[in-house]
C-alpha positions as CSV (number, residue, x, y, z in Angstrom):
1,M,-0.1,-0.2,0.2
2,K,1.0,3.5,-0.5
3,T,3.4,5.0,2.4
4,T,2.8,8.6,2.0
5,G,-0.1,10.8,1.9
6,N,-2.2,8.9,4.5
7,T,-3.9,9.9,7.6
8,I,-3.0,7.7,10.4
9,F,-4.3,7.3,13.8
10,I,-2.0,5.5,16.8
11,S,-3.2,4.5,19.6
12,G,-0.5,4.6,22.7
13,G,1.2,7.2,20.1
14,S,2.8,9.5,22.8
15,A,5.9,7.2,23.7
16,G,7.4,4.0,23.1
17,I,6.7,1.9,19.9
18,G,3.5,4.4,19.1
19,L,5.9,7.3,19.2
20,A,8.4,5.7,17.1
21,I,6.1,4.7,14.3
22,A,4.4,7.9,14.6
23,K,7.9,9.4,13.6
24,K,8.6,7.1,11.1
25,L,5.3,7.6,9.0
26,N,5.0,11.3,9.7
27,A,8.7,11.7,8.4
28,A,7.4,9.8,5.1
29,G,4.5,12.5,4.3
30,N,1.7,11.1,6.4
31,K,-0.8,13.1,8.7
32,V,-0.3,11.6,12.1
33,I,-3.0,11.6,14.9
34,I,-1.6,10.4,17.9
35,N,-3.8,9.1,21.3
36,G,-2.7,8.7,24.6
37,R,-4.3,9.0,28.1
38,N,-1.6,11.8,29.5
39,A,-2.2,15.0,28.2
40,E,1.2,16.4,28.8
41,R,2.9,13.4,27.5
42,L,0.7,13.9,24.3
43,Q,1.8,17.7,24.3
44,K,5.7,16.8,24.5
45,A,5.2,14.1,21.5
46,L,3.6,16.7,19.2
47,T,7.1,18.6,19.4
48,E,8.9,16.1,17.9
49,L,6.3,15.6,15.1
50,D,5.2,17.7,12.1
51,Q,1.8,19.2,12.0
52,A,0.4,16.1,14.0
53,V,-2.5,16.2,16.3
54,A,-3.4,14.3,19.7
55,I,-6.4,13.2,20.9
56,Q,-6.4,12.7,24.6
57,G,-8.5,9.4,25.8
58,D,-8.6,6.1,27.2
59,L,-9.2,3.4,24.6
60,S,-9.5,1.0,27.6
61,V,-12.9,2.5,28.6
62,E,-16.0,2.1,26.1
63,E,-17.1,5.9,26.7
64,D,-13.9,7.1,25.3
65,R,-13.8,4.6,22.3
66,V,-16.9,5.8,21.0
67,R,-15.9,9.7,21.6
68,I,-12.5,9.1,19.9
69,A,-14.2,7.3,16.8
70,N,-16.6,9.8,16.6
71,D,-13.9,12.8,16.6
72,L,-11.8,10.9,13.9
73,K,-15.1,10.6,11.6
74,T,-16.3,13.9,12.3
75,N,-12.9,16.2,12.4
76,H,-10.5,13.7,10.6
77,P,-12.8,12.3,7.9
78,D,-9.7,11.5,5.6
79,V,-8.5,9.1,8.2
80,N,-7.5,5.7,6.5
81,I,-5.4,3.6,8.9
82,I,-5.7,3.2,12.3
83,I,-2.7,1.4,14.3
84,N,-3.8,-0.3,17.3
85,N,-0.7,-0.1,19.5
86,A,-2.0,0.9,22.9
87,G,-1.4,-2.0,25.6
88,T,-0.6,-3.3,28.9
89,A,1.3,-5.8,30.8
90,F,1.6,-7.0,34.2
91,A,4.9,-8.9,35.2
92,Y,4.5,-11.2,38.0
93,L,4.9,-14.8,39.2
94,L,1.5,-17.1,39.5
95,S,3.1,-18.7,42.5
96,E,3.5,-15.3,44.4
97,T,0.5,-13.3,43.2
98,I,-3.1,-13.3,44.3
99,G,-5.3,-11.8,42.0
100,A,-4.3,-13.0,38.5
101,H,-7.4,-13.1,37.3
102,E,-8.0,-9.3,37.8
103,K,-4.7,-8.7,36.2
104,A,-5.6,-10.8,33.2
105,A,-8.8,-9.3,33.0
106,I,-7.3,-5.7,32.4
107,E,-4.9,-7.1,30.1
108,M,-7.5,-8.6,27.9
109,N,-9.8,-5.4,27.9
110,I,-6.9,-3.3,26.9
111,N,-5.2,-5.7,24.6
112,Y,-7.8,-7.4,22.9
113,F,-11.6,-6.3,23.6
114,S,-11.1,-2.8,23.4
115,I,-9.3,-3.4,20.1
116,I,-12.2,-5.1,18.7
117,H,-14.6,-2.1,19.6
118,F,-12.5,0.4,18.4
119,T,-11.8,-1.4,14.9
120,E,-15.8,-2.1,14.6
121,L,-16.5,1.6,15.4
122,L,-14.2,2.5,12.6
123,L,-14.5,0.0,9.9
124,P,-17.4,1.2,8.0
125,H,-15.4,4.4,7.5
126,L,-12.4,2.7,6.6
127,L,-14.2,0.8,4.1
128,L,-15.2,4.0,2.2
129,Q,-11.7,5.2,1.9
130,D,-9.0,4.1,-0.6
131,G,-6.0,2.4,0.6
132,A,-7.4,1.8,4.3
133,A,-5.7,-0.7,6.8
134,V,-6.1,-1.8,10.3
135,I,-2.5,-2.5,11.9
136,N,-2.4,-4.4,15.3
137,I,0.7,-4.4,17.2
138,S,0.8,-7.7,18.9
139,S,3.8,-9.4,20.2
140,I,6.7,-12.1,20.2
141,A,4.5,-13.4,23.4
142,V,1.7,-14.8,20.8
143,F,4.3,-17.7,20.1
144,G,4.5,-18.6,23.7
145,S,4.0,-17.7,27.2
146,N,6.6,-16.2,29.7
147,K,6.3,-17.3,33.3
148,M,7.0,-13.6,34.1
149,L,4.1,-12.4,31.8
150,P,1.9,-15.5,32.7
151,T,-1.4,-13.8,31.3
152,Y,-0.4,-11.0,28.9
153,G,0.8,-13.4,26.2
154,A,-2.7,-15.1,26.1
155,S,-4.4,-11.6,25.7
156,K,-1.8,-11.1,22.5
157,A,-2.8,-14.5,21.0
158,A,-6.5,-13.7,21.4
159,L,-5.4,-10.3,19.5
160,H,-3.4,-12.4,16.8
161,G,-6.8,-14.7,16.4
162,Y,-9.0,-11.9,16.0
163,T,-6.5,-10.3,13.4
164,V,-6.1,-13.4,11.4
165,A,-9.9,-13.5,11.1
166,L,-10.2,-9.8,10.2
167,R,-7.9,-10.4,7.2
168,Q,-9.7,-13.5,6.0
169,T,-13.2,-11.6,6.2
170,Y,-11.8,-8.7,4.1
171,E,-9.5,-10.7,1.9
172,D,-11.6,-9.7,-1.0
173,Q,-11.9,-6.2,-0.3
174,D,-9.1,-4.3,-2.2
175,N,-9.4,-1.1,-0.3
176,L,-8.8,-2.8,3.1
177,Q,-5.5,-4.4,4.4
178,V,-4.9,-5.9,7.9
179,Y,-1.4,-6.1,9.1
180,E,-0.1,-7.8,12.4
181,V,3.3,-6.6,13.9
182,Y,5.1,-8.9,16.3
183,P,7.6,-6.8,18.4
184,P,10.1,-8.8,20.6
185,L,11.5,-7.0,24.0
186,V,11.9,-3.3,22.8
187,N,13.6,-0.9,25.0
188,T,10.9,1.3,26.2
189,D,9.2,2.2,29.6
190,F,6.4,0.0,29.2
191,S,9.2,-3.1,29.2
192,A,11.3,-1.6,32.0
193,E,10.5,-3.9,34.7
194,I,11.0,-6.9,32.4
195,G,14.4,-6.0,31.3
196,G,13.5,-3.7,28.4
197,A,16.9,-1.9,28.5
198,N,17.9,-5.2,26.8
199,G,15.6,-5.1,23.9
200,I,15.7,-3.5,20.5
201,P,15.0,0.3,20.0
202,A,11.7,1.1,19.2
203,S,12.8,2.7,15.7
204,E,13.6,-1.0,14.5
205,V,9.8,-1.9,14.8
206,A,8.7,1.3,13.0
207,D,11.4,0.7,10.1
208,E,10.3,-3.2,9.8
209,L,6.3,-1.9,9.5
210,F,7.4,0.8,7.2
211,L,9.0,-1.7,4.6
212,A,6.1,-4.3,5.3
213,L,3.6,-1.7,4.3
214,D,5.5,-1.0,1.0
215,K,5.7,-4.5,0.4
216,N,2.1,-5.4,1.3
217,Q,3.5,-7.9,3.8
218,F,0.6,-8.4,6.3
219,D,2.5,-10.3,9.2
220,V,5.3,-8.2,10.3
221,P,8.0,-10.1,12.3
222,V,10.6,-8.1,14.2
223,G,13.9,-9.1,15.6
224,D,13.9,-12.6,17.3
225,S,10.2,-12.9,16.3
226,K,11.6,-13.7,12.6
227,L,12.7,-16.9,14.0
228,F,9.4,-18.3,14.6
229,F,8.1,-17.5,11.3
230,Q,11.2,-19.1,9.7
231,Q,10.7,-22.4,11.5
232,T,7.1,-22.5,10.0
233,K,8.5,-22.4,6.6
């Protein structure tokens, strides 16, 4: 698909992987709309982007999802790409934690249910655009759980299953493409408590996504995630 001249909404776009993707796509000549919960962080991110727009809100909350979707359709009717990047993860051991089900519920809501709903809210609009895309940021955790992230992997595996089904549903629709990005450990604040300092730079995820868009490569493994794709060939 085209990699310039798009209007792109990026959830969790004020820091980490989301901001790196925003910078990459913005520099390529795309209009970028970033979303996040923290107003101060959003404003700081805007200083690193050219003529970008911010929409504050918490996509884990249904009321905010509806408001943001309506804002996009009303005030940014040319939006043709949504990147579902916002997510959360809890690092803990099942043997040492009471309330794993509560943590899992939060992860599933943010990493899975909210993405389904937000995408559903925007799909009718996207289907009217030329060169539309839904891009879901999943994880290397799709390929196997880690005891330090015991319920996070399940939420990303659920997102993966949804993404595959969404792609199959619209595979005959020429104007809508569905991508999935599989980052490994990335050096961001998000992953700090699980050794993120040893991870790849967020810019590497952005670079791989940009190349994949240019090639219409719908599965986008990054770093160590590429090993899992090589094993299936």
